[in-house]
N, C-alpha and C positions, 0 to 999 in steps of 0.2 A: 656183306649184309645187304638186305633189300628192305626198304620201308614201303608199307602198303597203307593207303588211306581208304576207308570205306566211303567217306563223303566229307565235304565242307572244308578241307584243309589243303594248303599248298606248301610243299617242302621248299624251304628257303635255302638251306645248306645242310651238309653233313651226310648226304647219301653215301652209303658204303662204309660208314663209320659207326661207332657205337654211340654217337651223340649228334642230334639234329636240331634244327630250328625250323618251326612251323608257323605259318600265318593261317589263322582260321577265318574263313569267310562268312560264316553264319554261326549263330549261337544255338545252344541246345545240346542234346546228347550226340556225341561224335565218337569215332573209334580210330585207333592207329595200330597198325600191325607191323611186325618185323620178322623176317626170316634170315637165315644165315646158311653158309655153306663152308665145308672144310677145304683143306688144300687139294683134296682129291676131286673137288667139284660136287660133292654130295650135299644136298640141302636137307634141312629138317623136314619131317613129314608134313608139318603144318606151321604156319606163322604164329607167333605170340601176339595176341590182340589185347590192347589196353583201352577200356572205355574212358572217354574224355567228355566232361561237361563244359561247354564253352559259354562263358558269361560276358555280357557287355557292360560298359559304364552305365550308371543310372541315367534316366531321362532328365530333361530340364525341369527344375523346380518351378512351380507356378507362383501366383501372387499370394502373399501372406495376408491373412485377415486378423483383425484385433483392434485394440484401442490405439488411435493415433495420438491421443493427448492424455497424459496421466499426471497425477500429483506425486511429487517426491514422497517416498515412504509408502507408496501403494503396494499392497501385497496380493499375490495370487491373481495377477492379470493374465488373461488367456490369449495365446497366439497360436495359429494353426496354418497349415498349408495342405492342399489336396495331396493324396498319396502320389508319390513319384514312382514311375515305372522302373523296375529293376533295382529299387532301393531296398537294402536290408537294414539301413539305419539312416538317421538324419543328423546333420551337423549344423548347429545353430551358432550364429555370431550375434552378440548383443552389445549395446553401448556400455561405457564404463559405469560401474555402480549398479548394474543390473545382473541378477543371477537367476538361474533356472531352479525353481523350487520343486517342480514335478514334470514328468513327461520327457526327460532328457533322452535323446536319441530316437524320439518318436516324431510324428508329424504334428503333434498337438502338445504344447507346453504351457505351463503357468510360470510366471516370473515375478520376482520381488524387486522393487525399486528402492534402493537405499536412500537415506536422506540426502546424500551427496551425489545421487545419480544425475547423469547429464543427458541432454538431448542428443540423439544419434539415430543410426539405422539398425534395423534388424534384418538379417538375411538367413537363408537356410539352403542347404544342398543335400541331395540324396547321396548315400554312400553304400558301397558294397566292397567285395574283396578286390575289385579292380580299381577302386578309388572313389573320388567325389565327382558327381555330375555337375552340370552347369548350375550355379546358384540362382536363387530367386531374384527378382527385382528388389532393390533395397526398399524396405518399408520404414518410412521416417516416423519416429516417435518423438514428440515434444514432451519434455519433463518440466512440469510447472512447479516451482518451489512454493512453499508456504510463506506467509508474510514473516519478515524478520522480527525479532523481539522489539517491542516498543521501548523507546528511550525515556529519558526523564522529562516530566511535565514541568512547564514553567507557568507562573500565574501569580495571583494575589494570595499570600498565605493567611491573611487575617482580614476580616471585614465585618460590617454590621448587618444584622438581619434586615432584610428589606432592600439590600443593595442590588442594583440592576446592572446588566451589561458588563459582567466581570469576564475578562478574557483568560482562557487557558489554551496552551498550545503544546504540541510535541513535534519534534523534528519529523519530516516525512519518513514513513516506514517503508523500507525496501520491499518490493513485490506486493504491497498492499493496494487494493482497489477501493477499500472502504475502511472506516474507523468506527469502533464501538466504544462509547464513553459511559462511565458511571459517575454520578455526582451525589453529594450528600443528601440526606432527607430534607425535603422542603426546598430543594434547588431544582430548577428546570432549565434545559438547554433552549435558549431563545433563538439562536442561529448557529449555523456551521455544523449541524449534526451530520455525521458520516464523513467529516473532513478532519484535517489535523489541527484545526483551530476552531474553538467554539466560544460563544458568549453565553453566560449563565446568569439567570435571575434567581436571587435568593429571597424567598418570601419571609414574612415576619415570624413564621414558625420554624424557619430553617435552623438546623443544628450542625455542629462541627462534624467533619468526616473527611474521607479520602476521595480524591478525584483520580480515576484510572482510565486507561485506554489500551486497546489492542487493535492490531491491523487485521483486516479480513480480505479474502479473495475467494475465488470459486473453489479452491481446495479446502478452505477452512479458516481457522483462527490462528493468529500468531500468539506469542507469549505476551502476557499483559505487562504493562509498565509497572515500575515501583509506584506505590500509593503516594499521591501528593496531598499532604494533610492541610486542610483548610479549617482555621478556627473562626467560628461564627459567634460574634458577641450579640447578646440580646439588647434590644432598645430599652433603655431605662424608663420606668414610669414617669409621667409628667409630674413635676412638683406642684404643690398647692401653696400659693403665696397669700399672706395676710398682712394687714396694716395695723400697727400699734403706734398711735401718735404720728410722729414724723418719720417712722422707720417701717420699711417693708421687710418681711421675713419669709424665707423659703422653708418648706417642710423637709428638705433634704440638706444634710450637713455639708456635703462637699460636691464639687463639680458644677456649681451654679454659674450661669451667665445671665446677667440682667439686660433687659431691652426696654427702650422707651419708644412708643409708637412704631414698634416693629424694627427699630434700628438698634444695633448692638451698642452697649455702653462700654467703652474701653476700660479695662481694669476692674469692672464691677463683677467680681467672681465669688464674693463671700456669701455666707448664708443670709446675711442681712444687708440691706442697702438703704441709705438715706438719700432720697431724691433731692435734686437741686433745681428741678423745674416741674411745672405742672404737665401732666401727660398720662398716657395709658401705659402701664408697666406690666411686663410679663417676665418670666424667667424660664430658662431651659437648663436641663441637667445633662452633663456629658460623663459617660463611664466607658472606659476602654476606647475612647475616641468616637463613641456612638452617642448621638444627641437624642434627647427625648422630644416629644412634641411640646409646644409651648404650654405653659401653665395657664391657669385662669388669669383674667385680666383685672387689674385694679386701676381705677382712675384716681390719681393722686393730685390734690389741689395744694399747691405750695402756699403756705401761710405768708402773708405780707403782700399778696396781690391786691391791688386796689379794687374795692367794690365798684360795680357798674354805676356810672353816672348818666343821667338822662334816660334811664330805662328802668322798667319795673316788671315783675312777674307775679302773677296770681295763679294759684292752683285751687281747684274746687271740683267736687265737694270734698271736704275733709271732716270725718273719715270717709273712705270709699271702699268699694269692693275690688279695686284694681283697675277700674275704668274711671278716668278723670279728664279734666280739661285744663290745659295751661293757656294762660292769656298773657301775652308779652306786649308791652307798650314802649314806644321810643319816640322822642320828639324829632329825631332825624333818622334817615335810613341807615340801618345797621344789619349785619349778618351775624347770626348766633348759632351756636351748637348747644343742644339740650341733651343732658345725660340723666339717667335714673340709676342711682347707686344704692346697693344694699348696705347693711351695717358692717359687712366684712370688707367693704370697699370695692366690691365687684360691680362693674358696669353691666346692668341687665338690659339696658335700652339706650340707644342714642339716636338723635335726629340731627342731621347735618343741614347746613345752608338754609336756616330759617331766616328769611329776609323780612325785616319789620320796618315799616315807615308809617307810624301811627299805632294801630293795634292789630295783633294777629292772634288767632285762636287755633289750637290743635287739640283734637281728642286723642288720647293715648289709652289703649286697651292692653293691659298686661295680665289680664285674667287667664288662668288662676294663679295668683301669687300668694305665698304664705302671708298670714297676718304679720304686721310689724311696721316699723318706722323706716321710711325710705327718704333719701335725699334727692331733690331735683336741682341740678346744677345748670345755670344758664351762663354761658361764657362767650366772649369774643376773643380776639387775638391777644388781649392784654388784661382783661378784667373778668370778674365772675360774680355771680350772685347765687346763693343757696337758699332753697326752701325745703322744708320737711313736710312729708305727708304721712298719714296713718292709713294703712289698709286693715280693714276690720270687717269680717264677714259675719 
């Protein structure tokens, strides 16, 4: 047998046999022919020719283009490479948790990133019947996770309307770069917004409700925390106190606390109170641990205090329209306080530190006051004197 090459090939072994090995030096359309002879030395009229198409490995893959940073769970993200010479298909390698959703075996694919996808490299190589070409440079892709679910909030579970600077916090949320809080109606975040710890002010109209939070980052929002219920108790209305003889009474049946001159009276928590000393009395009411504002004030003069000696008070004109003169005389220097009290025992005017050494006059203008009888009380640290005036317009 004799092997004939038209072009492009080199016989490596097998000449004179029915099986040969050939090295092809160039690609494209080639031919190989064979002739044979019999024992008598006679050859066939013409050789048998076989057309051969010679193919090389694909060329080197170029640089991949696409998104270098994605969020976990992203869908349909595109990646591509320029066509590779000699490639009939393309073999892509992807990080764990990333799958090709379209374009497999082509030079342009879209991929889906699972929630658990990891950061890694994407590569591609051209492929044909001869095998894979040199793969592309690795294209690094960073997979950014969403914020983790928010944990349990800690804080103050119950409070009074109007309470300020109440702290709520949640443990730091993995992968969160910010925090979004919600607070009940009537509450506002005073400080710490977009962090894991906030202080909240509750105004007087605030109502009960939930505090919640979730983490945020460039990919989006995490799962919101369980609601943290906050009970907001309303501030009770201020009581109205009145005087009946030697007893003071609150308009509210329970929760009272009595005060004298602004100081708490220990144990004085009933609806009524019998004063043991002269002074200005008020009451406050507490409901669910929330205190009202102070009641009206009653100046109570304890019976048995000695009248003033060495001093006198005159008030004129009587009757008057609410403007009158008080004239105080003392044989020695004394300091007095003057109160104007209505029939309910409520102090409507007081004048402190009236120093008298002889005679002192003061004009008092309380217009417009309702018509009625009012008491003028002149007192020092141990004694008092009372005058009544009539306002009549």
